[in-house]
C-alpha positions, 0 to 999 in steps of 0.5 A: 548309613541312616539319614534323617531330617527330624528327631521326633516322629509320632512323638516317639524317638526316631534315632538313638532309641535304646542304643546310646550314641557318640555324637558330633554336631556342626555345619560341616560345610565342605568337610575339610580336615578340621571336620574330619578330626571331629568325625574321626574322634566320634568314630573311635569313641563309638567303636571303643564303647559300642555306640552309634556314631552320629553326626548332626548337621542342619539343612538349611545351614543356620546362616542361610536361614537367618540371611537367605540373601547371603552370597556365602556359597555352599562348598558342597551339595547335600548329596556330595556331603552324604556320600563323603560321610558314608565313605568315612563310615558314619552310622547315622547322619541327621540333617535337621530342618533349621527353622524358626522352632529350632532357632528359638530352642534354648541352649538348655532345651537343646541339651535336654530335648536333642542330646539327652532325650532323642539321641541318648548321647553318651559321648559328645565331640565338638570344636572348642568354639562350638556354640548352640541354642537361641542367640548362641547362648550355649558354649563349652562351659555349659556343656561341661556342666551338663555332662556332669548332670546328665552323665555324658562325656564331652570332648572339645577338639582343638582347631586344626591348623595349616601354615599357622592358620586355622582351617575353616570353611571360610578359609576354604571358600576364599581359597576356592574363589581365588583359584588356589586349588593346591591350598584348597586340597591341603585344607580338605585333605583331598582335591576339591570336587564337583559332580552330578549327572551328565545331560545332553547339551547343544553338542557345540563342543562336539562340532568344535572338536571338543565333545564335553560331558555337561552337568547343569548346576542350576540348583546351587551357586558354585564357589569356583568358576573358570577353566581347570585341569581335572581328573574325572572319576567314572562310575562303576569301576572308579576309573580316573581319566584326565581332562579339562573343564569349564565352569561358567555360563558360556558367554561366547554362545549366549549361555545363561545357565551355570554349567560344568563342561568336561572334556576328557582326553582321548575318550569317546564313550557315552556318559549320558545319564551317568553320575561322574565326579570331577576333581579340580586340580589346577585353575588355568584361567577365568571364564572369558568372552570370545569374539568368534567360535574360531577364537574360542576353539583356539583358546580351547586348544591352548587350554587342553595343552596346558591341562595335559602338561599340568596333569602329566607333572602331577602323575610324575610327582 
């Protein structure tokens, strides 16, 4: 999968070129089932018409550009998003730099410069509420008109609903922040996961009888917090192991850095330096401050027992 940040380099088309493209555009934060409907249609049209399957998103996301202080947490890291898109089979992904120049681009110029000139769009797949261009002036009526003028087809995909309500990044964010992991999994079509490279910590968990794989999360806020029953995908063989994880700042030991700590059941191999994927299955409790390490250890034992029970029931079903 090809990834690019800019559409023009040295005044020459960087993507598309002679090859025509099937293009979908959006923020794609979280890559939930609504996003997947757009991507599946893009892949199908690209395959049927021998086009380059292309997804266009933005980095930073527009809402972050217009309001840098926003506490609306990203649902997925850029690395995680790209890994998921590669798994789904897209041929190229553009993470366009959302800056003042792009924010000021009129809807008409967006169509002419990006869709036509740079991407050579033949099939455009967007949601029925898609808006674009300066002040979000561009809408589906403008795209329908431009399709006739410029010779590309536009497909407006209706919202995907769950339990009678539209699936959206906002709904997913709300489910995660309230610990509703089952609902989050339904919205995503898969368990919500976090990942990263394991680093050496203070070895406190090992001293307490609960060695952990530690993943620092200092580069981005996290939409979830607390203690979870988890399934961990190991690198290389994709083996899945059960465990319990904590996401927080470890107030009992004076921690200040947001950290994902994972204790794998009945596992003692070295994971330092390896990248793991942690699927959050069920929220067990909120992060808490304990008066002593003995009290913390006792609670960790209870967390383990509860997580084992949750994951056993999951396997049985």
